[in-house]
matplotlib code that plots the C-alpha trace (Angstrom):
import matplotlib.pyplot as plt

x = [0.2, 3.1, 2.5, -0.9, -3.4, -6.6, -8.3, -9.3, -7.3, -7.4, -4.8, -3.5, -0.4, 0.5, -1.9, -5.0, -4.6, -6.2, -4.1, -6.2, -5.3, -7.3, -7.4, -9.0, -9.8, -13.8, -12.9, -10.8, -13.5, -15.9, -13.2, -12.4, -16.1, -16.4, -13.5, -14.8, -18.1, -16.7, -14.3, -16.5, -20.3, -21.8, -19.7, -20.9, -24.7, -24.1, -22.6, -25.4, -28.5, -26.7, -26.7, -30.0, -31.4, -32.6, -30.3, -32.7, -34.9, -32.5, -30.6, -33.5, -34.0, -30.4, -30.1, -32.7, -31.3, -28.7, -31.6, -33.8, -30.7, -29.9, -33.5, -33.5, -30.3, -31.0, -27.8, -29.2, -31.1, -27.8, -25.7, -28.2, -28.1, -24.3, -24.3, -26.5, -24.3, -21.3, -22.8, -23.2, -19.7, -17.8, -19.6, -16.2, -15.9, -19.8, -19.3, -16.5, -18.3, -21.2, -18.8, -17.8, -21.4, -21.9, -19.2, -20.5, -23.8, -22.2, -20.2, -23.5, -25.3, -22.5, -21.7, -21.6, -21.3, -22.5, -24.2, -26.7, -28.2, -27.8, -30.0, -32.2, -31.1, -30.8, -28.2, -30.0, -28.9, -26.7, -27.4, -24.8, -24.8, -24.4, -20.8, -21.5, -23.7, -21.5, -18.7, -21.2, -22.6, -19.2, -18.1, -20.8, -19.9, -16.3, -16.0, -17.7, -20.7, -22.7, -19.7, -21.6, -24.6, -22.1, -20.7, -24.3, -24.9, -21.6, -22.2, -25.6, -24.7, -21.3, -20.9, -19.2, -15.7, -16.0, -16.3, -12.5, -11.9, -13.5, -12.3, -10.8, -7.2, -7.8, -7.2, -9.4, -9.3, -9.9, -7.3, -4.4, -0.7, 1.3, 4.7, 6.7, 10.4, 12.0, 15.1, 17.7, 16.9, 16.7, 19.3, 18.1, 17.7, 14.2, 10.9, 9.3, 5.5, 4.2, 1.6, -1.6, -5.1, -7.5, -10.7, -13.0, -11.7, -14.1, -14.7, -14.3, -11.7, -12.7, -9.6, -8.9, -5.5, -5.7, -3.5, -4.8, -3.2, -4.2, -2.4, -3.3, -2.1, -0.6, -1.4, -1.4, -3.2, -5.9, -9.3, -12.7, -14.8, -17.8, -16.2, -13.9, -10.1, -7.8, -8.6, -6.8, -3.4, -1.8, 1.5, 1.6, 5.3, 6.3, 4.0, 2.6, -0.1, -1.7, -4.1, -4.7, -7.9, -7.6, -9.9, -11.8, -15.1, -17.6, -21.0, -23.7, -26.4, -29.0, -31.9, -35.1, -38.4, -40.9, -44.8, -47.3, -50.1, -52.8, -50.6, -47.5, -44.6, -43.0, -39.8, -38.9, -36.2, -33.5, -35.5, -38.4, -40.8, -42.4, -41.4, -42.7, -40.4, -40.1, -41.9, -42.5, -42.8, -40.8, -41.6, -38.3, -38.8, -37.6, -36.7, -39.1, -40.8, -43.5, -42.4, -41.4, -42.9, -39.9, -41.0, -38.6, -38.3, -35.8, -35.6, -33.4, -30.4, -30.8, -32.4, -34.1, -32.1, -33.3, -36.9, -39.7, -42.7, -43.5, -40.1, -38.4, -40.4, -41.3, -39.5, -41.2, -38.7, -34.7, -33.7, -30.8, -33.6, -34.9, -37.6, -39.3, -39.8, -40.1, -36.8, -35.7, -32.1, -31.1, -28.0, -26.2, -23.4, -21.4, -22.6, -26.2, -25.5, -23.2, -24.2, -20.5, -19.0, -15.4, -15.4, -13.9, -10.7, -10.5, -9.7, -7.1, -5.4, -5.0, -3.3, -1.1, 2.7, 4.3, 3.0, 1.2, -1.0, -1.8, -2.1, -4.5, -6.6, -6.9, -8.1, -11.4, -11.8, -14.8, -15.2, -14.0, -11.6, -7.9, -4.3, -2.4, 1.1, 2.9, 6.0, 7.5, 10.5, 11.9, 12.1, 9.0, 6.8, 3.1, 1.7, -1.6, -5.3, -7.9, -11.5, -14.4, -15.0, -17.7, -16.8, -19.2, -19.6, -17.4, -20.2, -21.2, -18.3, -18.8, -22.6, -25.8, -27.0, -30.3, -31.7, -34.0, -31.2, -29.2, -25.6, -25.4, -25.4, -22.5, -20.6, -18.4, -15.5, -12.2, -8.9, -7.4, -4.1, -0.5, 2.5, 6.0, 8.6, 10.9, 14.5, 13.1, 10.2, 6.7, 4.3, 0.6, -1.2, -4.5, -2.7, -3.1, -1.5, -1.7, -5.6, -5.8, -7.7, -10.4, -11.2, -12.3, -10.7, -8.0, -5.8, -3.4, 0.2, 1.6, 1.7, 3.0, 5.8, 6.7, 6.8, 9.1, 11.2, 11.7, 12.5, 15.0, 17.0, 18.1, 20.1, 19.2, 15.7, 14.7, 11.5, 12.5, 12.8, 9.4, 7.5, 9.4, 7.5, 4.5, 4.8, 5.9, 3.9, 5.1, 2.2, 3.4, -0.2, 0.6, 2.2, -0.7, -1.7, 1.5, 2.3, -0.5, 0.6, 4.3, 2.5, 0.6, 2.0, 0.4, -0.4, -1.0, 2.3, 0.7, -0.4, 2.8, 4.6, 2.4, 2.9, 6.6, 6.5, 4.2, 6.7, 9.7, 7.6, 9.0, 5.6, 5.2, 1.7, 3.2, 0.7, 3.1, 3.8, 2.3, 3.1, 1.0, -1.9, -1.5, -1.4, -4.5, -6.3, -5.5, -6.3, -9.7, -10.4, -9.9, -11.9, -14.7, -14.3, -14.3, -17.2, -19.3, -18.7, -21.8, -20.3, -20.9, -24.2, -26.0, -24.1, -25.0, -28.3, -28.1, -31.1, -33.1, -31.7, -31.5, -29.6, -27.0, -25.9, -25.4, -21.6, -20.9, -23.0, -21.9, -20.2, -17.6, -15.8, -15.7, -14.1, -11.9, -10.6, -10.3, -8.7, -5.4, -7.1, -9.3, -6.5, -4.3, -6.7, -6.3, -9.7, -12.2, -15.8, -14.8, -13.6, -10.8, -8.6, -5.7, -8.5, -9.8, -6.6, -5.5, -8.9, -8.3, -4.7, -5.7, -8.6, -6.2, -3.7, -6.1, -7.1, -4.1, -4.8, -3.1, -1.5, -0.5, -2.1, -2.8, -4.8, -7.6, -6.5, -7.6, -8.9, -12.7, -13.9, -17.0, -19.0, -22.7, -23.4, -21.5, -19.5, -21.1, -17.8, -16.6, -12.9, -10.3, -9.6, -6.2, -4.2, -3.1, 0.1, -0.8, -3.1, -5.0, -2.3, 0.4, 1.8, 0.6, -3.0, -5.5, -8.2, -10.5, -12.4, -10.8, -12.9, -15.1, -13.4, -10.0, -11.1, -10.2, -12.5, -10.4, -6.9, -4.7, -7.2, -4.1, -0.5, 1.3, 5.0, 5.4, 9.0, 9.5, 12.8, 11.7, 8.1, 8.5, 10.3, 7.0, 5.1, 1.7, -0.8, -4.6, -5.8, -7.3, -7.0, -7.5, -11.1, -14.2, -15.5, -15.5, -13.1, -11.4, -7.5, -7.1, -9.9, -7.4, -4.2, -2.4, -3.5, -0.4, 1.4, -0.5, -0.3, 3.7, 4.1, 5.0, 4.0, 3.4, 5.4, 3.9, 4.3, 3.7, 5.5, 3.2, 5.3, 5.1, 1.3, -1.1, -3.9, -7.0, -9.6, -10.1, -13.6]
y = [-0.2, 2.2, 3.4, 4.8, 4.5, 3.0, 6.2, 8.5, 11.8, 15.0, 17.1, 20.6, 22.0, 25.6, 26.4, 24.8, 21.8, 18.7, 15.7, 12.6, 9.3, 6.4, 2.4, 1.5, 3.1, 3.5, 4.9, 7.6, 8.2, 9.1, 11.4, 13.0, 13.8, 15.2, 17.3, 18.6, 19.4, 21.5, 23.4, 23.6, 23.2, 25.8, 24.9, 21.3, 22.3, 24.6, 21.6, 19.0, 21.4, 22.3, 18.5, 18.1, 21.2, 22.6, 25.7, 28.2, 27.5, 29.5, 31.3, 32.9, 33.5, 33.7, 30.0, 29.0, 28.3, 25.9, 24.0, 23.7, 22.1, 19.8, 18.5, 17.8, 16.3, 13.9, 14.6, 13.2, 10.4, 9.4, 9.5, 7.1, 4.8, 5.0, 3.9, 1.2, -0.1, 0.6, -1.4, -4.3, -4.2, -2.8, -3.2, -2.0, 1.2, 1.6, 1.3, 3.4, 6.2, 5.6, 6.2, 9.6, 10.5, 9.5, 11.8, 14.6, 14.4, 14.5, 17.4, 19.1, 18.8, 20.8, 23.4, 27.0, 28.5, 32.0, 31.8, 29.4, 32.0, 34.8, 32.3, 30.8, 27.3, 24.3, 21.9, 19.0, 15.3, 13.6, 10.5, 7.7, 8.9, 12.6, 12.6, 10.8, 13.7, 16.2, 14.7, 15.0, 18.4, 19.7, 18.0, 17.7, 21.0, 20.3, 18.9, 21.8, 20.1, 23.3, 24.5, 22.1, 24.7, 27.5, 25.3, 25.1, 28.7, 29.6, 27.0, 28.1, 31.8, 31.7, 28.2, 25.2, 26.3, 29.1, 26.9, 26.2, 30.1, 30.0, 27.0, 26.9, 26.3, 29.7, 30.3, 29.2, 29.4, 25.6, 23.6, 23.0, 22.8, 19.6, 18.6, 15.4, 15.4, 12.1, 11.2, 11.5, 15.4, 16.2, 16.8, 13.9, 11.3, 10.8, 12.2, 15.7, 16.1, 19.6, 21.8, 24.0, 23.2, 25.9, 26.2, 28.7, 30.3, 29.9, 30.8, 28.4, 26.8, 23.9, 22.1, 20.8, 20.3, 17.0, 14.3, 10.6, 8.0, 4.4, 1.2, 0.7, 3.9, 7.4, 10.0, 13.8, 15.6, 17.6, 16.5, 17.9, 18.7, 16.6, 13.7, 10.9, 10.2, 12.1, 11.6, 14.2, 15.1, 12.7, 11.6, 8.6, 8.6, 6.2, 7.1, 10.4, 11.3, 14.3, 15.2, 18.0, 17.8, 15.9, 17.9, 14.8, 15.0, 12.2, 13.7, 14.0, 16.4, 15.2, 16.7, 15.0, 15.0, 14.8, 14.5, 14.5, 11.5, 11.0, 8.7, 11.0, 12.0, 10.0, 10.3, 9.3, 6.7, 6.0, 3.0, 5.3, 4.0, 6.3, 5.0, 6.2, 8.4, 8.8, 12.0, 13.8, 17.0, 18.5, 21.6, 24.1, 26.2, 29.6, 31.8, 34.9, 33.7, 31.4, 27.7, 26.6, 23.6, 21.6, 19.0, 16.3, 14.2, 11.5, 9.7, 6.7, 8.9, 10.8, 13.4, 16.4, 19.3, 22.1, 22.4, 20.0, 19.1, 22.4, 23.9, 26.7, 28.9, 31.8, 30.4, 27.5, 26.6, 26.6, 29.2, 26.9, 24.1, 25.2, 22.4, 24.4, 21.4, 22.3, 22.1, 19.7, 18.6, 15.7, 14.9, 11.5, 11.4, 8.2, 8.0, 7.8, 5.3, 2.9, 3.6, 4.2, 7.3, 5.9, 6.0, 2.4, 4.1, 6.1, 3.1, 1.7, 5.3, 5.6, 2.1, 2.6, 1.8, 1.9, 3.2, -0.1, 0.7, 4.1, 2.6, -0.1, 2.5, 4.9, 1.8, 1.9, 5.9, 7.3, 11.2, 13.8, 12.2, 13.4, 12.9, 11.4, 11.8, 9.6, 8.6, 6.0, 6.1, 3.0, 5.2, 4.3, 6.9, 7.2, 9.3, 8.2, 9.2, 7.9, 7.9, 6.8, 8.1, 6.7, 5.3, 7.0, 8.9, 12.0, 14.4, 13.4, 15.3, 18.1, 18.9, 18.5, 15.1, 14.2, 11.4, 10.0, 9.4, 6.0, 6.2, 8.2, 5.3, 4.7, 1.4, 0.8, 2.9, 4.2, 2.6, 5.4, 6.6, 6.5, 8.6, 8.4, 11.3, 13.5, 13.9, 12.7, 15.1, 15.0, 18.3, 18.6, 21.9, 20.5, 20.8, 18.4, 15.6, 12.0, 12.8, 14.4, 11.3, 11.8, 15.4, 18.2, 21.4, 21.9, 24.7, 26.4, 25.1, 28.4, 26.9, 23.6, 25.0, 27.6, 25.1, 22.7, 25.4, 26.5, 22.9, 22.7, 25.6, 23.8, 20.4, 19.3, 20.3, 20.4, 20.8, 24.3, 25.4, 24.7, 27.8, 29.7, 27.7, 28.1, 31.9, 32.7, 35.4, 35.4, 35.5, 34.0, 34.5, 38.3, 37.8, 37.9, 41.2, 42.7, 41.2, 43.3, 46.2, 46.1, 46.2, 49.7, 52.6, 56.3, 56.2, 59.4, 60.5, 59.3, 55.8, 55.3, 55.8, 53.3, 50.7, 51.1, 50.7, 47.7, 46.3, 46.5, 45.3, 41.8, 40.3, 39.5, 40.1, 41.0, 43.0, 45.8, 46.3, 49.4, 48.0, 44.8, 47.2, 49.0, 45.7, 44.4, 47.6, 47.5, 43.8, 44.7, 47.2, 45.3, 42.5, 45.0, 46.3, 42.7, 41.8, 44.5, 44.2, 43.6, 40.5, 38.8, 40.2, 37.0, 35.9, 38.7, 37.1, 33.5, 31.4, 31.5, 28.4, 28.0, 30.6, 28.0, 27.5, 31.6, 31.6, 29.4, 31.7, 34.9, 36.5, 38.7, 36.2, 33.8, 36.5, 37.4, 33.8, 33.1, 36.6, 34.8, 32.6, 35.5, 37.6, 34.9, 33.7, 34.1, 35.8, 36.9, 37.8, 40.8, 42.3, 44.5, 43.8, 46.3, 48.9, 47.5, 47.0, 50.9, 52.0, 50.2, 51.4, 54.9, 54.8, 53.5, 56.2, 58.8, 57.5, 55.3, 53.2, 55.6, 52.4, 48.9, 45.5, 44.7, 47.9, 46.1, 42.5, 41.3, 38.2, 37.9, 34.8, 33.3, 33.1, 31.5, 34.1, 37.7, 38.3, 40.7, 42.6, 42.7, 41.8, 43.5, 42.1, 41.7, 42.3, 39.6, 38.7, 36.5, 35.9, 33.4, 32.0, 32.4, 29.5, 31.5, 31.2, 33.8, 34.5, 37.4, 38.0, 40.0, 42.9, 42.5, 42.3, 42.3, 40.7, 37.0, 34.6, 31.5, 30.6, 28.1, 26.5, 25.2, 24.7, 21.5, 20.3, 16.4, 15.2, 11.7, 12.0, 13.1, 13.9, 16.5, 18.5, 18.7, 22.1, 23.1, 26.1, 27.1, 30.7, 31.5, 29.0, 25.8, 27.1, 28.0, 29.6, 33.4, 35.0, 32.1, 32.6, 30.1, 31.3, 33.5, 33.0, 31.4, 34.1, 36.2, 33.4, 32.0, 35.7, 35.8, 32.3, 30.9, 27.5, 25.8, 23.2, 19.4, 18.2, 14.5, 14.4, 13.9, 15.6, 18.8, 19.0, 20.0, 17.8, 19.1, 16.1, 12.4, 11.5]
z = [0.1, -0.3, 3.3, 2.6, 5.4, 4.8, 5.5, 2.6, 3.3, 1.5, 1.5, -0.1, -1.3, -1.3, -4.2, -3.1, -5.3, -4.0, -3.2, -2.3, -1.1, -0.4, 0.0, -3.2, -6.6, -5.7, -2.4, -4.1, -6.6, -3.9, -2.3, -5.9, -6.0, -2.7, -3.2, -6.6, -5.1, -2.1, -4.7, -7.8, -6.4, -8.5, -11.5, -11.2, -10.9, -13.9, -16.1, -14.7, -15.7, -19.0, -19.8, -18.6, -20.6, -17.5, -16.9, -18.0, -14.9, -12.8, -15.3, -17.3, -21.0, -22.0, -21.3, -23.4, -26.7, -25.1, -23.3, -26.4, -28.1, -25.0, -25.1, -28.9, -29.0, -26.3, -24.6, -21.0, -22.6, -24.4, -21.3, -19.7, -22.2, -22.4, -18.5, -19.0, -21.5, -19.2, -16.6, -18.8, -20.4, -17.6, -14.5, -12.2, -14.1, -13.7, -9.7, -9.8, -11.5, -8.9, -6.1, -7.8, -8.1, -4.4, -3.3, -5.4, -3.8, -0.3, -1.2, -2.8, 0.3, 2.4, -0.3, 0.8, -2.8, -3.0, -6.3, -4.9, -2.4, -5.1, -7.8, -5.3, -6.7, -4.2, -5.3, -6.9, -7.1, -9.4, -11.3, -12.0, -15.6, -15.0, -15.4, -18.7, -19.5, -18.3, -20.7, -24.0, -23.2, -22.9, -26.4, -28.4, -30.2, -29.9, -33.6, -35.4, -37.0, -37.3, -39.8, -42.2, -42.3, -43.1, -45.8, -47.2, -47.2, -48.7, -51.6, -52.1, -52.6, -53.9, -55.1, -54.0, -54.8, -52.4, -49.4, -49.0, -48.9, -45.4, -44.2, -40.8, -41.9, -43.3, -40.2, -37.4, -33.5, -32.5, -30.9, -28.5, -28.9, -27.6, -28.1, -27.4, -26.8, -26.7, -24.4, -27.2, -27.3, -23.6, -20.8, -18.9, -21.1, -20.4, -22.6, -21.9, -23.2, -23.0, -24.1, -23.6, -24.6, -26.0, -24.6, -23.8, -20.5, -18.0, -14.5, -12.7, -15.3, -17.2, -15.7, -12.3, -11.0, -9.1, -7.4, -7.1, -5.3, -3.9, -3.9, -7.7, -9.0, -8.1, -10.8, -11.3, -14.0, -15.0, -14.6, -16.1, -13.3, -13.1, -14.4, -12.4, -13.1, -15.4, -18.8, -21.0, -19.4, -16.6, -15.2, -13.3, -12.6, -15.2, -18.0, -19.5, -21.9, -23.6, -25.9, -28.6, -30.6, -33.9, -35.8, -37.2, -38.5, -36.7, -36.6, -39.6, -40.4, -42.6, -44.2, -43.1, -44.7, -42.1, -41.9, -39.4, -39.2, -36.6, -34.9, -34.8, -36.9, -40.0, -41.8, -45.2, -45.2, -48.0, -49.2, -49.9, -47.0, -44.6, -41.1, -37.7, -35.8, -32.2, -30.7, -27.4, -25.9, -22.8, -20.9, -20.4, -17.3, -17.8, -14.7, -15.1, -17.9, -19.1, -19.6, -22.9, -24.8, -26.9, -29.3, -29.5, -32.6, -33.6, -37.1, -37.7, -38.5, -35.1, -33.0, -35.0, -34.0, -36.2, -37.5, -37.9, -39.8, -40.4, -40.8, -39.0, -36.6, -38.7, -41.8, -43.3, -46.2, -45.8, -48.4, -49.6, -50.5, -53.8, -53.4, -50.6, -48.4, -44.7, -42.9, -40.5, -39.8, -37.4, -35.9, -35.9, -33.4, -32.1, -28.5, -29.7, -32.2, -30.1, -26.3, -25.6, -24.3, -24.1, -20.0, -20.0, -21.2, -17.7, -15.2, -17.5, -17.9, -14.2, -13.8, -16.8, -16.2, -19.5, -23.1, -24.2, -21.2, -22.4, -25.9, -25.0, -22.8, -25.7, -27.6, -25.9, -26.3, -28.3, -28.3, -28.6, -31.2, -30.3, -31.1, -28.3, -27.2, -24.4, -23.0, -20.6, -18.5, -20.3, -23.6, -25.1, -26.9, -28.6, -31.4, -32.4, -33.1, -30.5, -31.0, -33.1, -36.6, -39.0, -42.3, -44.6, -48.0, -48.2, -48.9, -45.2, -43.9, -46.0, -46.3, -44.6, -46.7, -47.6, -45.2, -47.9, -50.3, -50.2, -50.0, -46.7, -44.0, -41.8, -42.6, -39.4, -38.2, -39.4, -37.9, -36.2, -37.7, -35.8, -36.6, -35.4, -34.4, -36.6, -35.2, -31.7, -31.6, -32.4, -32.8, -32.8, -33.1, -34.8, -38.4, -40.9, -39.2, -38.7, -38.3, -41.9, -43.4, -40.8, -40.9, -43.5, -42.1, -39.7, -37.9, -40.3, -39.9, -38.3, -34.7, -35.5, -37.5, -35.1, -32.4, -34.3, -35.3, -31.9, -30.9, -33.7, -32.3, -29.1, -29.5, -25.8, -24.0, -20.3, -18.8, -17.3, -21.0, -22.1, -21.1, -23.4, -26.1, -24.5, -24.6, -28.1, -29.8, -33.3, -35.8, -39.2, -40.7, -40.5, -43.8, -45.8, -45.1, -44.5, -48.2, -49.5, -47.6, -49.2, -52.6, -52.2, -53.8, -53.8, -50.1, -47.9, -46.0, -42.7, -44.3, -46.1, -42.6, -41.0, -43.9, -43.7, -39.4, -40.2, -42.3, -40.1, -37.2, -35.5, -35.8, -32.0, -30.8, -27.2, -25.0, -24.5, -28.2, -29.9, -33.4, -32.6, -31.9, -35.1, -37.1, -35.3, -35.9, -39.7, -39.8, -38.1, -40.6, -43.6, -42.1, -42.2, -45.4, -46.7, -44.9, -46.1, -49.7, -51.7, -53.0, -49.9, -49.0, -49.3, -46.3, -44.0, -43.0, -42.1, -42.0, -39.0, -37.4, -33.5, -31.7, -30.5, -34.0, -34.8, -34.2, -37.2, -39.3, -38.6, -41.6, -39.9, -38.0, -40.8, -42.6, -40.0, -39.4, -42.8, -43.8, -45.0, -47.4, -48.4, -49.2, -51.1, -53.2, -56.8, -57.4, -54.6, -56.3, -58.1, -54.8, -55.2, -52.2, -52.6, -52.4, -49.3, -47.7, -49.0, -47.5, -44.2, -43.5, -44.6, -42.0, -39.5, -40.3, -39.6, -36.3, -35.0, -31.6, -28.8, -27.0, -27.0, -27.9, -24.3, -24.2, -26.1, -26.1, -22.6, -21.1, -20.9, -19.0, -19.6, -16.4, -15.9, -13.7, -13.4, -10.3, -8.1, -7.8, -11.5, -12.0, -14.0, -17.1, -17.8, -20.7, -23.0, -25.2, -27.9, -31.1, -32.6, -34.3, -32.1, -30.1, -27.3, -28.4, -27.2, -29.6, -30.1, -33.3, -36.0, -36.9, -34.0, -30.9, -29.5, -26.2, -25.7, -24.3, -25.8, -24.8, -22.8, -20.4, -18.7, -19.2, -18.4, -18.7, -17.9, -17.3, -17.1, -15.3, -12.3, -11.8, -9.3, -11.9, -14.0, -13.9, -14.7, -14.1, -15.0, -15.7, -12.6, -9.5, -8.1, -6.3, -8.0, -4.7, -5.1, -2.3, -1.9, -1.6, -4.4, -6.8, -8.7, -7.4, -10.4, -12.7, -12.5, -12.9, -16.4, -17.4, -17.3, -18.6, -15.5, -14.0, -10.4, -9.5, -9.3, -5.8, -5.0, -1.6, 0.9, 3.6, 1.8, 1.7, 4.4, 5.6, 5.3, 6.6, 6.5, 4.7]

ax = plt.figure().add_subplot(projection="3d")
ax.plot(x, y, z, "-o")
ax.set_aspect("equal")
plt.show()
């Protein structure tokens, strides 16, 4: 038992990070649930209600769009099905999940979270499948299936050839950085794994630093609050692993033909037969407003998430469908089809001792589809894709496909690709890497290329050197606009001086850089001018799809994130791009920003409930194509709600030399000394030591 007492104990380090040890995996899961509820009670209840589609009951009408989607997509019902399947196939893991839920319920019963009093919300009871529902709700939009709605619009109004101009690799904001340096390239002779997941920066944070120890395993890592174990980033002492988003396409949208009958609703299937669709209604309670009825329909493809037999509310026909058939679109996603969310991977990951163990665990992974990097103390390394991607027609990945036509069914699952290392290094930053056969749109190569170049600049690396890569602010994608500026002549003296200054800029998006602020101002002006051009006017008013999909359908952000492609394309629908760039730099030259990039590029975390005393929004370095990926929306706002949701460095030579940090702190309780104490370190690029020596920890209590 490695000297551990049988009692379940909770310790804390200097940063309030919980360290738990117990006599069994199940007892440890209960303790993890309890301490998570103690530190993150409000966050846990937000996630439970979002998964159930009940968040509007206390957050009001602003949460209604999500609740409608959660109900129609059958998120909680799917989680229940997956847990029932887990109980049949893997009863040990099911009991472990139940133990975690027992701990959550114990912790919620004694939670002092002030948000409950502010909203009048009483913590509810978690069901055994609630962790699966939280996982599903967190990741259901992760693969970006609403992008298929955008492609429909572009193809309908500008032609199919125009779709690629707005692709995510032109550029986009999704993703994470991750790199593996093998022992042949380190000062210790043992591997180092480092990176940072890019997600919405939330308060409380989306990752929880935690240490879990029992006779079977001893693991430090980043947990997802509401989910037992350590799924994405972990270090067991002898093996460590990390993931990045593979940018794979594994969810499909089907245009359905539905009709009402006396018995309910029928859908037209590919064999030409009308078949009964499952149908019922649910009531969504909305704080301060009347309840809302939601019709839930499910066809043989999946739940109908847009429209119905009568089409969209207030718009009975989709503008992109010349047949005038009322719009109904269903979503097909793997857990709804298979009844498996991949939770069978979680315990094997905790028990892993070598790369082969991590590899075997990720064979059981379902979603989201990730690129995995792992290394162990015996020199083993792993670089592979993990997750479930269906085999089907290529058009399924590109567009919304007709449910009534044959050829769009799923025909099994892709074998997940594997890759090796190059010069002792593997780099993933959501670019077209090993997962290329499984996706459509990927992040541009700038982050991956920059990390590769930085790693090549030193023969031997240590864990201590990795933060310099985390915080690199070079913006390679600026070249497209700078090249356009370089080609201009006949500018006013003020604009010419600005152009020359930008051409001499070091292309670093540092918070204290006035040149970065000038570049961002010119970029924003170009984006707004292109988006306002009459050639793109048809894309300014998207179909009246549900509100939850609008971020994927807004023209200005699409132009902002695709600016590199749009400026470099051979022809752009007759748009005079030199004129747009000229007008933009003249505009900024007349009214240049007075300060530096950090004056407008500020951290704006997402919160379900705004704090009673607003926090300062700190200045940020970086930009969406920098390794330090902090994303605003070019042309709309420089404020950033996306960025590194954690940073980690896993040292295989000595786990105690590993480092990590989160944007705010370990505690989700406002006013706690550990609510925001890591923020200054996160902003500076510094990391917190990983502590595993129990004598250096402060015991909080036995449970």
